[in-house]
N, C-alpha and C positions, 0 to 999 in steps of 0.2 A: 333320509330325504323327507319323510312325513313330518318329522320334528322341525326341520328347516322350513317347510312350507307353512306349518302351523305358526311359526314365529313370524314369517312374512305376513300372513293374514292378520295376526294380532297387531303388527306395526302399521299395516294399512288402515285398520280401524282407528288406531291412534292418530294417524295423519288426517283421517277424515274428521275426527273430533276437533283437532286443532284448527282445521280450515273452517269448520262450522262455527267456531267461537269468534271468527273474524269474518263475518259475512261481507263486509265492505271490501276487504282485501281479496276475498274469493271472487266477488263480482268483478272487481277491477282486473283481476288476473285473466278471467275467461272472456270478458267483454271488450277489453282494450283492443285486441286485434280487429274485432268487428268495427269498433268505433274509428280506428285509424283507417281501415279500409274504406269506410263510408266517407271519411274526410278526404281521402285521396280521390275517390270517385267524384265527389262534389267539386273538389278543386279542379279536376280535369274538365268537368263541365263548365266551370267558371272561366277556365283558361283555354277553352276550345278554340278561340281565335288564334292562340299562339301554338297550341299543340295540334298538329295535323293527325289525320287518322293513321292507325297502324295497319297491320296486315289485314285486319277485318275491313270489309268494304260493304257498303249498302247497295252497290250495283251487282246484281246477280247474273248479268250477262257474261258470256264467256269472252275473254279477250282473244284477239286474233292470234292464231298460231304463227310462230316464227321459226326460221331454220335453227337447228341445234348445232352449235359450233363453239369452239374455244375462242376466248377473246383474242383479238389481233395483238401482235407484239407491238409495244410502243417504245422499245429501247433496243439499242444495238446488241446488247448482251443476250437477248432472247430468253430471259428468265421465264417468260410466260409460255415458252414452247414446252410441250409435255416431253417427258423422257420415259421410254418404255424399256423394261427389263423383264425378260421372260425365260422360262425353262420348262421342260428340257428342250434342247435344240435338236430338231430333226427336219427332214425334208417337208413334212406336212405342216408342222407348226411354223417353220420359217416362211412357208408360202402364205399362211394366214397373216403373220406379222408384217410381211412385206405389203400386203393389201391394206392392213391397218395403218401402216406408216404413210402410204400413198394417200389414204383418205383423210389423214390428219395433217397432211402437209409436212411430213417428216422425211428424213433421208434414211432409208433402211441400210445404206452402206456406211453410215456414220455411227460409231459407237457412242457418241454423245447423245444421239437421238434414240437409237435402238441397240440394245445389247443382249446377246443370248448367253445362256449358261447350259452346260451339259446336263446338269442334274438339279433337281429342286433344292437339295441341300446346299449346293454351291450358291444358288440364288439367295437363299435365306441367310447364309453366312456373309455374303457380300452386302446385303442390305443392313445387317446388324453392324458391320464394321465401317461402312461408308455412308451411313445415314446423314451425318453432319455435312459431309462434302456434297452429297446429292442435293440436299435441301438448300445449300448455299448457292448452288449453280442454277437450279430450276425450281419454280414454284410447284410444278406438278410432276411428281415422280410416281409411276405406277409399276407395281410388280404383278406379273401375270404368271400363274402357275398352272400348267396344263397337266391334266391327269387322264387324258384320252387313252393312252396306252399303258396305264399304270399296271404293273405286274406282267407286262408283255414286252417282247423285244421291240426296239424302235424300228419303224419301217425304213427300208432302204430306197424306196421309190414311191412315187405318188400312186401308182397302181396298187402296190402292196398296202399303202396307207388307206386307200379307198375301201378295200375289203375289211381292214381292221376297224375302220370307223363305222361301217355298216353293222359290224358285229356288236359294237358297244353302243349303238344307237346315238351317234352324234359326237360332237366335240365337247369335252368336259374341261372346264377351267375355273379358276377362282382369281379374284383380283384384290389388291390391297393398295393403300396409299401411304407413302412414307411421309410422316409428319415431322416438322422441325423439332418437336419436343423429344424425338427419339422413340415415339410410340407408333405402332401401326394401327390404323383404324380404317373403317370403310370409306373415309373421306369426309371432309368438312364442306358444308354448303358454301357456295360462292354466289356473288351477285353478277348477273349478266344484264347489261343495259336493256331496259324496256320489256323484260320478260320475267318469269317467276324465278324464284331461287332454285337452282339446279345443282345437284352434287356432281363433282367431277367424275366419279365412277360411273354415273349414268351416261355421261358423254362417251367415256371409254367403252362401255358395254355396247352402245349402239354401233360403234365402229367395229368392235370385235364380232358382233353378230352379223353385221353386213359383210365383213371380210370372210366369215365362215360360210355364209350363203354363196358368196361369189366364188370362193375356192371350190366348194362342193359342186357347184354348177359346172365350172370349167373342167373339173375332174371327170364329170359324166358326159363331157362333150356338148354341153348345152350353153346357151348364152346366159350370162349373168343378169339377173333382174335388176332393174333400176329402182332404187329406194329413195323416197322423199320423206325424210324424218323431220317432224316439227313438234314443238312443244308449246303448251299453253298453260297459263296459270294466272293467279292474281298479281297485280302490280307489286313490286318489291318495296317495302318500307325502308327507305334509305336516306331520309332527310334528317337534318340536325335536330329539328324540333321534335321529331318522333323519339330520337335517342334521348333528348333531354326529358321527354315525358316518361320514358322508361326509368331513368335515374330518379326522377321525382317520385314516381309511384313506388319504386323499390324501397326508398328511404322510409316512406310512410308505412309500408307493409312490415318492414323489419322492426321499426320502432314500436309497432303495436305489441310486440312481445317483450319490450323492455320492462314494463311493470311486472309481468309474471317473472321475469328474470330476477328482478330485485326482491320480490316477495319470496321466491324460492330460496334465494341466498339467505334471506333473513330467517326463514323457518328452519332450514336445514342447519344453517350456521349456529343458530341458538341451541339446537339439540346437541351439536358436537361440542361447542365451546362452553356450554353450561354444564357439561358433565353427564349428559344422558347416555353416551356410549360407555362411559365408565360404569354407570349403574347397570346397563345391559350385560356387560361382562361379568359383573358380580352376581347377576341373576342366572348366569350360565347361558345366556342367549348369544347367538352368533352375530358378530358385527357385519358380516356379509349380508345377513338377512335384513339389517337396517338399510343398507345401501340399495339392495334390491327393491325393498318396499318404497324407498324414496324415489327411485327411478320409475317404478310403476305408477306412483302417484303423479309424477311429472308427465308421463305419457298420457295418462287419463285426462289431465288438465289440458294438454296440448290438443288432444283429439276433440274434446268438448269445444275448445275455443276455435279450432279449425272448422268444425261443423257449424258453429254459430256464424263464422265469417261468411259462409255461403248465403246467409240472409242478405248480404250486400249486393249479390249478383244483379237483381233487378235494377239497381241504381247505376250500373255500369253505363257510361255514355259510349258512343261509337269511337271516341278518341282514347278510351281507356286501354292501356296496354294489355289487359287480360280479357278484353271484350270478345276477342275472337277465339277464346278457349272454352272448353266445357266446364261444367260445375266441378267435375272431378279434379281438373287442373287447379282451380282455386283452392280446393281442399289440400291437394298435394303440396302446392306452393306454401300455404300457410303452415301445414304440418311440418314440412322440411325445415322451414325457418325457425319455428318454435322449438322443435326437438333439438336442433343443433345448438341454439342459444342456451336453453335451459340445461342441456347436457354439459355444455361448457362450464356453466355455473356450478353444476354438481361436481365436476372434476376439480374446479378451483377449491371448493370447500373440502373435498376429500384429500387433496394433495397438500394444502397449506395448514400449518399448525397455529397460526395467529389470525384472529378475526379481522384485525385492522389490515392485514396483508390482503385478505380476500376482498374487503371493501375497497381498498385502494386499487387493486387490479381490476375489479368490476367497474369502478369509475373510469379507469383509464381505457378499458375496453369500449365502454359506451362513448367516451369522448373521442377515441380514435375512430370509431365507426361513424360518428357524426361528421368528423373532418374528412374521412375517406369518401363518404357519400356525397359530401358537398364538393370537395376538390376533384375527385376522379369523375364524378358525375358531370361536372362542368367541363373537364378535359374531354370527356366522351362526347359531349354535345358539340364542341368546337373542332375536335380533331378527328372524330369518327372512330374512336377506339372500339366502339361497340361492333363495328363491321370489319375490324381488323383483328381476328382472333389470335394472331401470333404476337400481339403487343403484350409483353409480360406484365406491365403495370396497368393494363386496361381495366376498366371498371368491371367488365364482365369477362372474367377469365374462364376459358373453356375447360371442362373436365377432360374431354377426350384428347385434347392437345395442350393441356396446361403444363407449363414449365414447373420445375421444382419450386421456384419462387412463388409461382401462382398457387400451387397446392398449399404452401406454408401460409400465404396470405389468406386463403380461403378458410383454413383451419383456425387461424388466430382471429380473423375478422369475419364472422358469419355473414355480415352484410354483403361481402363480395360474392360469396357462393350464392346467396339468395338473389343478388342482382343478376348474376349470370343466368339463373333459372328464369327470372322474370323476362330477361331479354330474349332467351331462347324461345320461350312460349309466345311472346308477343310478336317476334319476328319470323316465326315458323310459318311459311306460306306453302300449303300443300299444292302439289301439281294436280291440276284437274284431269288432264289426260295427255297422253303422248300418242300422236297420230302417226302411223307408219303406212305409207302408200307404196305398194309394191306393184310394179308394172312388169309383167313377164313378156318377153319377146316370143 
């Protein structure tokens, strides 16, 4: 291991000498992300009449709180009606879920709205096997797993349940959302008219907690308290010009790393195809040490360029998609974009045996990225793909609910993954507060 690390250190010094011999290329590699970021910020300022503000707002007053509820159904099929699936089924949990169903406007007697399972394993198996059917019928499918009586026998009456609940200090449960991609997640944010971005599990949790309070009160012979639950946050950025601004900014941020991508391809490609690796083998040096040293060199360059990109933050106008994010977010966005792109280039050089093939594929990658950012960014601005995360060819394909096609596109075209990151950051609107007013009789 010591010999391997010594070889890596020697190759790192060699890479540093090579970069120092070409100061113009080195400066272009580390400064181009900053230059493109400044251009994007200045362009956003110049086009401020066309690009409306994103989630960041100059108004620091709290918007009025509004009731927390699911969107009203707008079609006869009722796809927007939530579906609740819970386990294990016993007299106590059934009582809670009956109250949840009433609060959410569902029918507890309909298995299309509420369905129970005897055990948590049965619920998990059903979700795995029926996830496609579930998501084709309803937009919101929630699984609730109760662990209140975990390791103990199920209560046969509410009186018995009350004693057990007191012993374990309350009702214990966990929730999950069934996504159309076949993955389980904590739930994707959705847009509710006139209020902040709220995740569906938050809506479910408020109903579950209210139902738990109601059930426990009734079991103790007391009147259930009345709850007035409201939420407040910043206005939701959901207009077309904002989405076009995100696509525009993403293209500039991504292309800032194209010079570094081409310079790295040239440097590493020259070493490989001019016979340096053959010389290293003859000297008894490890080829793996060369690739490790090359990757470390890339990471250092990306880190330096990402740090320099933070100098552009003071130039962010209010309409800039990253203006509502911290400096760390700018660094992470730049670092993620640069590392993915240059790593992709390193894989190209390592995997292909002909230099012209590397150059051809690199050119095709950049050409395809330009076309993707232009075409899909335009479609995003006119069709709203950016706020429809289940669109497989949307410009901003979500990681947590990405289809297989979405993952492949993000790997082949880093501009898509970076676009998703920029969109998520710029459209993330934090909830300022959730007010719960409890009136006890």
